[in-house]
C-alpha positions in Angstrom: 23.3 -15.4 -2.5 25.2 -12.1 -2.5 23.8 -9.0 -4.3 26.7 -7.1 -5.9 26.5 -3.7 -7.7 29.2 -2.5 -10.1 30.0 1.1 -10.7 33.0 2.2 -12.8 34.6 4.7 -15.1 35.4 1.9 -17.6 32.8 2.8 -20.2 31.0 0.3 -22.4 33.2 0.2 -25.6 35.5 -2.6 -24.8 35.5 -6.0 -23.2 36.4 -5.0 -19.6 33.0 -4.7 -18.0 32.1 -8.1 -19.4 35.4 -9.6 -18.2 34.8 -8.2 -14.7 31.4 -9.9 -14.5 33.0 -13.1 -15.9 35.6 -13.1 -13.2 32.9 -12.7 -10.5 30.9 -15.5 -12.0 33.9 -17.8 -11.9 34.3 -17.1 -8.2 30.7 -17.8 -7.5 28.0 -18.4 -10.2 25.4 -17.6 -7.6 26.5 -13.9 -7.3 23.6 -11.6 -8.3 25.3 -8.8 -10.2 23.7 -5.4 -11.0 25.1 -2.4 -12.8 24.8 1.1 -11.4 26.9 2.9 -14.1 30.0 2.4 -16.2 29.9 5.8 -17.8 31.4 8.0 -15.0 33.8 10.6 -16.2 37.4 9.6 -15.6 39.1 11.3 -12.6 35.8 13.0 -11.5 35.6 12.1 -7.8 32.7 14.5 -6.9 30.6 12.9 -9.7 31.5 9.4 -8.7 30.7 10.2 -5.0 27.3 11.7 -5.9 26.3 8.7 -8.1 27.5 6.0 -5.7 26.1 7.7 -2.5 22.6 8.1 -4.0 22.4 4.7 -5.6 23.7 2.8 -2.6 21.1 4.1 -0.1 18.4 2.5 -2.2 19.7 -1.1 -2.0 18.8 -3.8 0.6 21.0 -4.1 3.6 24.2 -6.1 3.2 24.5 -5.4 -0.5 28.1 -5.4 -1.8 29.0 -2.3 -3.8 32.1 -2.7 -6.0 33.4 0.7 -7.2 36.0 0.6 -9.9 36.9 4.3 -10.2 40.4 5.5 -10.8 41.9 2.2 -9.5 45.4 3.2 -10.4 45.8 6.8 -9.3 48.9 5.3 -7.5 50.4 1.9 -7.4 47.9 -0.1 -5.3 49.2 -1.6 -2.1 45.8 -2.6 -0.8 42.1 -2.5 -1.6 39.5 -1.3 0.8 36.4 -3.1 2.2 34.2 -0.9 4.3 31.0 -1.6 6.2 28.8 1.4 6.8 25.0 1.8 7.4 24.6 -1.9 6.8 26.2 -1.7 3.3 29.6 -3.1 2.1 31.7 -0.9 -0.2 34.8 -2.2 -2.0 37.1 0.3 -3.8 40.6 1.5 -4.3 42.5 3.3 -1.6 42.3 6.6 -3.5 40.3 8.9 -1.3 36.9 8.2 -2.9 35.5 6.2 0.0 35.0 9.0 2.5 33.8 11.3 -0.3 31.0 8.8 -1.0 30.1 8.4 2.7 30.7 12.1 3.5 32.7 11.0 6.5 34.6 8.0 7.8 33.1 4.5 7.6 32.0 2.6 10.6 34.6 -0.1 9.8 37.3 -0.4 7.1 39.4 -3.4 6.3 42.5 -3.5 4.1 42.5 -6.3 1.5 46.1 -7.3 1.0 47.5 -7.7 -2.6 50.0 -10.2 -3.7 53.3 -8.4 -4.2 54.2 -10.7 -7.1 50.9 -10.3 -8.9 50.2 -8.2 -12.0 47.9 -5.6 -10.4 45.4 -4.9 -13.2 41.7 -4.4 -13.0 40.9 -8.1 -13.3 43.3 -9.0 -10.5 41.6 -6.4 -8.3 38.2 -7.7 -9.0 39.3 -11.3 -8.1 40.5 -10.0 -4.7 37.2 -8.2 -4.2 35.2 -11.2 -5.3 37.0 -13.6 -3.1 36.5 -11.4 -0.1 32.7 -11.3 -0.9 32.6 -15.0 -1.2 34.3 -15.5 2.2 31.8 -13.2 3.9 28.8 -14.9 2.3 30.2 -18.2 3.5 30.3 -16.9 7.1 33.7 -15.6 7.6 34.2 -12.7 10.0 34.8 -9.3 8.5 37.9 -8.9 10.7 39.4 -12.2 9.5 39.7 -11.4 5.8 42.0 -8.4 5.9 43.7 -5.9 8.1 41.2 -4.0 10.4 41.3 -0.3 10.9 44.1 0.3 8.5 45.1 3.9 7.6 43.7 4.9 4.2 43.7 7.9 1.9 41.0 10.5 2.6 39.9 13.4 0.5 37.5 16.1 1.5 34.1 15.8 -0.1 32.9 18.8 -2.0 30.8 21.0 0.2 29.0 24.3 -0.5 30.2 27.5 1.0 27.9 30.1 2.6 27.4 33.3 4.6 24.3 34.7 6.3 23.0 35.9 3.0 24.0 33.4 0.4 25.1 29.8 -0.2 27.3 28.8 -3.2 27.4 25.3 -4.6 29.4 23.5 -7.2 28.0 21.6 -10.2 28.7 18.0 -9.4 26.8 16.1 -12.1 25.2 16.7 -15.5 22.6 14.0 -16.3 21.6 12.4 -19.6 19.1 15.2 -20.3 21.9 17.8 -19.5 20.1 18.9 -16.4 22.6 20.3 -13.9 22.9 19.0 -10.3 24.4 21.2 -7.7 25.8 20.0 -4.3 23.2 21.9 -2.3 20.6 19.7 -0.6 17.1 20.7 0.3 18.0 20.5 4.0 21.0 22.9 3.5 18.9 25.2 1.4 16.1 25.5 3.9 18.5 25.8 6.9 20.2 28.8 5.3 17.0 30.3 3.8 15.2 30.6 7.1 11.9 31.4 5.4 13.4 34.3 3.3 12.8 34.8 -0.5 15.7 33.9 -2.7 17.4 34.2 -6.1 19.3 31.4 -7.7 22.0 33.0 -9.8 24.3 31.3 -12.4 26.2 32.3 -15.5 26.5 35.8 -14.0 23.0 37.0 -14.8 20.7 34.0 -15.1 18.3 33.9 -12.2 15.5 31.7 -10.8 13.4 32.8 -7.9 11.2 29.8 -7.1 11.5 26.1 -6.6 9.3 23.9 -8.9 8.0 20.5 -8.0 8.2 19.0 -11.5 9.5 20.0 -14.9 5.9 20.4 -16.0 5.5 23.5 -13.7 7.0 25.7 -16.5 6.4 26.1 -20.2 8.5 24.3 -22.8 11.8 26.1 -23.2 11.7 27.8 -19.8 14.3 27.3 -17.1 13.5 26.0 -13.7 15.0 24.8 -10.4 13.8 21.9 -8.3 15.1 19.4 -5.8 15.6 16.0 -7.5 14.8 12.5 -6.2 18.2 12.5 -4.3 17.3 15.8 -2.7 19.9 17.9 -4.5 19.3 21.2 -6.3 18.8 20.8 -10.0 18.7 23.4 -12.8 16.9 22.4 -15.9 15.1 23.6 -19.0 11.8 22.1 -19.8 12.5 19.9 -22.8 15.8 21.6 -23.3 19.5 21.4 -22.6 20.5 23.5 -19.6 24.2 22.5 -19.5 24.8 23.3 -23.1 22.6 26.4 -23.4 24.0 28.0 -20.3 27.6 26.9 -20.7 27.6 25.0 -17.4 30.1 22.3 -16.6 30.6 19.9 -13.7 33.4 20.1 -11.3 36.6 18.1 -11.9 40.3 18.7 -11.3 40.8 19.0 -15.0 38.0 21.4 -15.7 39.2 23.6 -12.8 42.3 24.5 -14.8 40.1 25.0 -17.9 37.8 27.3 -15.9 40.7 29.4 -14.8 41.8 29.8 -18.5 38.4 30.4 -20.0 35.3 32.1 -18.7 33.1 30.3 -21.1 32.3 27.6 -18.6 30.6 28.1 -15.2 30.8 25.6 -12.4 29.2 27.3 -9.4 25.7 28.4 -8.6 24.9 30.9 -5.9 21.7 31.4 -4.0 21.0 34.8 -2.4 18.6 35.1 0.5 16.7 38.3 0.8 
């Protein structure tokens, strides 16, 4: 029985998430389907990559991860089926795959699309579901599509640094409006080299220590910690860090807004001293 996860930017307001699950159930009623999220921001590749990357690593080996994010950035000519670190990922050929993996997959297959078909979301999910069914019935990965096909690649968002500082971008704002920055604990410690530090954002807001939990500070105080995924997080104990500090996650749309208005801040810099 295949374990399948669903991640999308579809939202929960209309029928489409239910219809996607219905299509998969028609292909094989034994599919075990789990949601990761359907509330990803449209067109926000760094956010989608962060959510998918850190969810996928917690699933059993040989789980199938269907990622329905920006399916139609361009007219689809193929879908992608990748195998990497004993996980299967199925997504559009839109550059998101290598952003999730932070590199190239071990193996990638192009799933062909019928030229005469109406290529909407439900058609794409049928193609993905049928590929999963073939694999669970023993088909070889190489037999269900075109191996080693060229596919669109986009650079994943990385922090920039010098000897005395590292600067990261806000990649996610969670339900509590805590702010996640694309600086990992490993990158932080590698650049820190035992030195003291100042985390600076919104020009003059600073934090000079890393907390273990939110409870390390008093209610209403700001703090920084490394979250369960290992990424730097800025929060306010029982407060709204993103809203109070005017922080915004990184998207192509908000990039333009940022250039036009200094009310929103999307970068966080750590100075080592």
